[in-house]
N, C-alpha and C positions, 0 to 999 in steps of 0.2 A: 253598651252604655259607653258616651261619647264622653273620654276625658278631658276635664275643664282646662287643665293646663297645656293642652295640646293647640298650636296655633294652626288657624286653616286658611288656605287664599281659595278664592273661587276662582276656577278658572272656567272658561267655557268649555264645554264637551267637545267640540270640535278641534281646539286648540290643544285638547290632552289626546285625542286621537292621533292628530298629528306628530304630536311630541310622541307618543309611546311607537309611532310607526318608524318615526327616525333613529328614536335608541335600536329599536329592534335592528334596524338596516346597518348601524354602526356594529351593532353587536356581530353580524353577520361578515360585514365585509372588512372590518379593522384589523383583523389578524391576516387578512391576505392580503392587504396592504403592505402591513408592516412586515410580512412573512421575509425570511433573509435571503432564502433561495429565489423568490422572485427581484430581488435587488442583484442579486449575482446574476440570474439569466440576463437582465438587463446590461450590467457591464459584459457579458459576456456577447451579447448584442451586439454592443458597440463594436467589440473589437472583432467579430465577424463582417460586421459592416465594411471599418476599415480594412480587414483582409479581402475582402470581396472587392472591395474599388482599387486595391494593390492588383488583385487578380486582374480585374479588367483591364488596369494597365497594361500590365505585362501581355495578356492577348491581344490588345491591340499594338503591340510594339511586335509582338511575334506575329500578326498579321502584316504588319506593315515589312516585318523583314522577309516574310512568305512571299510578299507581292516583289519586292527590291528582287528575290532569288530565282522566282519565276521570270520576272524579265531579262536577268542574266542566263536564264535558262533556254529560253529563246532565240537571245543574241548568241548563246553556246551552239545552238541546234542548227542556227542559220550558217553560221560560221562553218560546223560539221558539214553539211548539206554543201558547202561550196567547197571545202578540203576535199570532200569526194569525188565531187564534181570534176576538180582539178585533176586529183589522183587518175581518176579514170581519162582523162583526156592525157595526160604523161603516160599512164602505162599503157594507151594505143598507141602512143607515138616511141615508145619503147620498143614494143613489136612491130612497129615498121622500121626503128633501127636495128632489131636485131635481124630480121628480115632482110633488110638490103647489108647488113655488115654479113651474113651467112651465103646470100650471092656473091658480092664481093670475095668472100675467104673460098667460095667454090669457084671462080673464075680465077681468083692468083695459084688456087692449086693446081687447076686445071692449065694457066697458062705458066707454073712452074714447072709442071709436069713434061710437057710439051718442050718447053726449054731446055731442061736438063736432058732430056730424051736426046735431042739435037746434039747437046754437048758432050754428054757419054759416046754418042757413036764421032763426036770428032775427037775426042781427046783419046783417041787411041795413036792420032799421031804427034811423032815428038815435039815438031814444032810449033805444035798446037799448047803442047802438057810446058814447054818452056814459056809461051807468051802468054800463060793463066801462073805459072810462078813468078815471073817476072813483075807482075804487078803488086802494088804496095795492100791488097785486097785479099791475097790469097790465103795467108793465115786465118782473117778473118772468116775466108767462106769455108775453110776446113773445120773453124771451132762451131759454124752455122749447122754444120754438114753434121759434125759428131751430136750437138744438142737436139736436131732434127729426129735424127736416126733414135734417138735415146728416148724422146718423146713418141715416137711412133711404136717403139717398142712396148714401154710403158702403158699405153693405150689398148693394146691386143687383147682380146678375151682370150684365156686362157685354155679355153674350149676349144678356139678356131682350128682347124687342122688345114684349111684347105686357104689359099690366097686369092683373095678379090681382086678381080681386076677392074680397082677403082684408079680415082686420077692422083687420089694421095699416095696409095701403095705405087703406084708408078714414078710418081715424085720422090719417093724415099729408095724405090730401086736405081732408078737412074742417078741420084746421087751415091750411093753406094756404088756404081757402075763406075762414075767418075772417078772416084779416088781408087777403086781398082786398076784403072787404067794409068792414072798419077802413078802408082805406084808401080807398074809392068815396066817402066823407062828409068834407066840410073838417075835422071838429076830428081825424079819425083821422088824416087824412095830415099834419098839422099836427105831432099827436102823434110820430108814425112818423119824421119828417123831425127833428124836436129831440130827439126821447128814445131813438130805437131805429134810429139809423144802422146798427149794428152786424148786425142784422136784414137791413136793405136791402143790404148788403154781403155777406151769406150767401147772399141768394136770387139774387145777380149772380156768385157764385161758383157754386153749385149750376147754376143754366142754361149753366156751362160745362162742369162735371163732365158732366153729361147727355150721353150720344151720340145723333145723329139717330136719330129715331126710338123712342128710348127714354122711357119714361114721359110723355107726352105730356101729359097730364091733369094730371099736376104743372107741368111746364112751361108750359100754359097758364096754369092760376091765378096761377103768378108773374109769366109776362107782363102780366095781368093788373093785380097789384099794382102792378107798375110804371109800366105805362102810367095809372092812378089816382095814383100819387106824380107821375107827369111834372105835372100838373094844376096843384102847387104849382112856385111858380117855384122857389121853395128850394128844393123836392125834386128837380126836373128838372136843375138845377144840379150840384145833390150827385153824382145818378147819370150825368151827361153828363160830369161829372170826374173821374169813377172810372176808374184805368188799367185799357183794353183794351178800352172801352164800346164803341166801334166795331168791331173787330175779333170783340166777341161778338155783335154784332147780323150781319156778315155771316156770322158761323158759324153762329147760328140761321135765317137763310136757306135753308140749306143743308139743314135739316131737312125730310124726305118730309110731315109731315102741313101739311095745307094751314090747319090752324087756327092751327098755331102760327106760320105765315108770317102768318098775314093778323095776329096781334096784334103780331108785331115791326116789319110793316109800320106800324101804329098809332101803335108807339111811336117810330118814324122820324118818322111825320108832327107828333108832339106835337115834337119837337124841333125838325123842320125850321119849323114855325110860329113858335117863337121864335126871331126872329132875330137875338138877344143870344148865345144858346145856339149855332144855327147857325153864326153867324158863327167862333164858337171849333172850332169841329168840321170846318171845309169845306175846309182841307189834308187831314184825315183821312179824310173822303170821298172825296176825288180819289185818293188815296193807298192805298187799301182797296180789297177785290173788291166791297165793298157797293154802289156803285152800278152796277155791271156785274149784279150778284143783282137789282137792282131794275129795271133794264132787260129782262133775263131774263124776269120774272115778270111784267110788261109784256106779254107775249105768252101767259100761260098759259090752259088753256083754262078754269081755273075762274074764272069769271064774278066772283067777288068780291075774288080776289086781282088779278086784270087792271084791275078797275078800281082799286081804291086802289093800286096801282103806278101807275099811268095819272096818277093824280090827283097824287101825287109829283114825275112827270117835270114836271109842268104848275106846279108850285110851283117846281122848281129854275128852269124859263124863267124865271116872275115876281120869282125872288130873284135874277136874272140869273146862274144857278150853270149852267156849260156840262157839259152832259151827250152 
């Protein structure tokens, strides 16, 4: 039964159904629309979109930078290829120049060997030696000679015992031979002793550097030079006062070459026959192996070595030097 106090409104059924539908839709969607998480997600979405735009700008900048570096790389690669071609051309030129220099060096060595060999042969003349020493280039020549001989000895292979017949060897031997001939003449000895002592020091050092059996021809020439120098009293005093002179002689007597030993004995004899010089070296003779080497050589099968060693032992007895 209807309460008479209640008020009623007439609504068409169709409108009521529409209203009912809308109310139900609002009940379903309103909580979702008003959900805070959705609002927060929208805010995050805005942030992400902003960040995405920024990243896209950065990517575009990086792309432009990449294009720029790529262009620079292409230029650098082109420059590198160009430089490689230039270096290859320069290397080819360098090889050509080295070959030319080698040919020139061989020619100069060959010419030097021929010239010095010729000068060696004529330097046995006193007039030629005086002519050589009379020029203002003599000292320079002897200095260069010493340097050349020193370089040659340093370049030798320590295992090489045989002397190779090369222009370089002949060049050095000829230089040594010229010095030997100069020292064989009185004015030459005087010049070397007074003005070219560096050369004499170099010769003694080279004799020490060369191993037994090595480059015997050069050794013989240098020993002949020292013997010729020893004829000059001032020269004998100079070389005999050189540090290591007696040990050097003892070392050289161990050489297997008979000619080397023979010239060492001649140099020792030159020292012994000059009593003033020998008296200063007597104690070194006793303390070194030199005397023992001489005694051993005095029993050698080689006639020349045996004879000279025996003469030395007789000289010691005359000087009352205990053997």
